[in-house]
N, C-alpha and C positions, 0 to 999 in steps of 0.2 A: 350463777347468781345475776338477777336482772334488777335494774333501777326502774321504778314506776314514777311517771312524771305527773302529777296531778295540782292542777290550779297553781302555778306556776312553780311550785315546790318539789323537790325530791322526795317521795314517799320511802318508807322503810325498805329497805332489801327484801326480795321476795323471791323464793325458790318453791321447787316442788317438795322439799321438805318442810316448808311451813306450815304449822296445822292449827288448828282453834285454838289450841293449850297454849300457843305462844302468844307472851304479851302484846307482840308486834301485829299479829294478825288482826286484834280488834281495832288496834290504831288504825291500820291500813283500810280495814272495811269501812269504819267511820268516816273517812277521807273521802273513798270511792262513792258511798251513799251520798255525803254532801256534794260532792261533784255532779252526781248524775240528777241530784234535786235542783240544784244551781242551772244547768244544761235543759232540764224539762222546763223549768220556768221561762227561761231565755226563749226557747222554742215556742211555748205558749206567749209570751208576750210579741214575738216575730209575726207569730201568725193574726194576732189580734190587729196589730199595725197594718198588717197587708189587707185584711178585711175592711179596716178603715178607710183605707185605700181606694180599693175597688168601689166602696158605698160612695166615697166623694167623687170618683171620677164619672161614676154614674149618674149621680144628681147634677153633677154642673153639666154634662153632656146633655141632659133631659131640657135644662134651663137653657141651654144656649141655642137648641134648635130652632125653637118659635122665632126669637128675634132674628135668626139667621133667615128663617123661611120667610120672614117680612122684608128683610132686605132685598133677598134674591127676588121675591113676587113683585115688589113695586119697582125693582131696578130693571125688571123685564117688561114691566109697562110703560115705563120712560123709555127703554131701547125700542120698542114698537111704534114709539113718538104717539101712543094714544091720547096724550095729554098734549100734544103740540109739538111742534117740529124743534130738532135739536141742532146747535151748530156742530160744525166737525169735533170742536175741541169738548163739548158736552157729549157727545157722543162717546169720545175717546174714553172720558171720566168714568161714564157708565159702564163701558164695557170692562174697564178696570175695575169697577167696585164689582161687578157680577163674576168676574173671574176670581177675584180674592174671595168673595163671599162661597162660590162653590167650592173653591180650594179648602176653607174653612169647615165647610158642611162636609166635606168628604172625611176630615180630619175627626170632627165629631163623632160621624157615626161609626169610624173605626174605635174610638175610645169607648163609644157605648157598646157596642158588641164585644169589644175586649172585656169590659167590665161583667157583660154578662156570661160570658165564657169561664172566665176565672171564678164565678160566683156558681156556676153549674145552674145557669138559669135561662140558657139559651135554648130554645126550640125551632127547629125547622119547619115549615109549612109547606109541606110536597102538594105538588099538583101536576098534571101534565103541562108541559112546558115546550115552545117551539125554540129550538136551538138558533135557527135562523133568526127569529124575532129577538132573541136574548141577545145575538152579535150587534144586530143592527141597533138595537136601543142604547146598548153600550157606547158604540161608535158614535150617535147621535150625542148623547151626555157630555162626550169627552172631545168632541169635534173642537170646541173654541179653544181648547189648550193646544190641539194641533196647528191650528190656524194661527196662534200667537207666535208659534216659533217656525211657522213656514214650513211645517214637516209634511211629508208625502205619506199617505195613508193607502197601505195595500191590502186588499180584502180578497181573500179566496175562500169558497166553500163547495165542497163535493155535494152537490146537490142530487137528489134531495135529501136533507139532512133529518133523523128521525125527532120525534118528540121523545123528551125524557121525564121519569118522574122525580121532580127536584122541587127546592124553594127556589122561586125564579128572581127574587130580589136579592137573596144572598149570592146567587149566582152571577147576577148582575153585578154586586159588590165584586167580586171576584175579578171578573174581567176589568170592572172599572180599575181596580187597584193595580192590575198587572198593566193596563194601558198607561196610566199614568206614572208608574215606575219606568216605562219603556220611554215616555214623553220625556220625564226628568232628566234620563241619562244619555238621551240623543241629541246632539248638536242642532241648532236652528238649521232649517233645509234638509235635515236627514230623513231616513225612513223607518216607520213603525208599521208591521204588518199582524194580520190576524189571520188564521186559518182554522178552518172548522170540517172535521171530514168523521166518517163512521170507521171504527175499526172491531170487527165482530159484534160481540154485543156492548160495545163501548164508543163513546164519542170520544175524539181527541179534540181539545181546544189548544192552539198554539199562539201566543204572543211573542213576536220577536223584533228586533230593531238591529240598524247598524251603527250604534253608539259605541261608547267608550269600552264597553264591555267590563267584565271582572277578573281578577287575578284569581287562580286556582284555590287558593288559601281563604276565600271568602265563599265560595260554592257550599260550603259543608255547613256554614253560618248564617247565610243570607235569609233563611227562613227563622231565625232566633229572634225570641222577643227583643225589641228595643236594639237590635243590630242595625247599623246604619255605616254605609261605605262612606268615608272621607275622601274627595278626590278634588283638588285645586282647578280641575277642569270644568267642574259642576256648580253652578251658583247654588248657595245655599236657599233652598225652597221651603223649608220647614218640615213638620210632619213629626210624628211620636216615635218612629221606628218599628210600627205595628204592623203595616199594611200587607207585607207579605208574612208574616207569622200569622196573622187573621186568616188571609188566603189559604195557608195551609192548612189550618184547623177546619175551615168551612169546607174544602175539598174533602178534606179525610171523614167529615161527618156526613157527605155525602155518598161516603164508601168509594170514594176516589183517590187517586194520588198525584203529586205535582213534582215535576223535576224541572232542572235548568240545565243548560249547556251555555259556556261562556267563556271567552277570551279576551284579554286586553287589545281594543282597537278593532275588533271585529264583530263587537255588539254582543246581546244576550238574547236566549231562545227558552222560552218557558213553555213546557209541555203539560196540561192538565188532563186526565184521563177520569172520565165519569162513566158509570154504569149507565145504560138506556133505563133500566128498570130497577128500582130498590125497594118496591113494597110501596103501598100508601100508608097514609098515617104520618104522624109527626115523629120526631125522634130529638131527644133532649141531650145536650153537650153533654 
């Protein structure tokens, strides 16, 4: 005979000999139905709260993009000294302003993409794109971060790299997130690299560094949503813990895969494998 625990209480004893004719049977069934109804209501409430959270993040992200674009745009005008010559201290202030603005814009972009993925409203806009151009554009976008830490950038490409059918903006986000991650966990003066090559009917994009690396326990969870590695050797730089999770989702939407190899004090090496052709059109998340 086995006790059944429901709602923090012990239900009447139940055995295979208990039949609908037994008075305890109806008591037990009522408790089970009540428990099931309570769990169903809790599940519905959690789903509604999760949807409200997704909608809030999407709305806030949209609202933040415009003022951030103004800050970065006018900051770039000041940096170019189109409105007058800057003193060294003014130039340094503008540089820090732009660096912070770009960092915030990447976080906002991650939040916006995440909210669209969670709401199943995300669409890939596929065109023929140049992998070479994709790599060069991502590097230009991230160069200020590497310069700020005095990091050496190593670029290798097995030319000619093929064009692929993909969403160029989203793959650019994939590379920028991986490069940003490498920069963050690599000390000043360290090395960050990117390598593009063809392997049969796929393109392999590798982003690697000689930074602090990761323990084996982190490798299985590093692509999980909100997962962040805490290390006293790394200055807290913000972020929502969504970057690598978004990278994985975007790569998989392209029909590709991503993996990582890392060990403590020997750096990390990410491998993105993308099909060269996945067909034209769009695909929803």
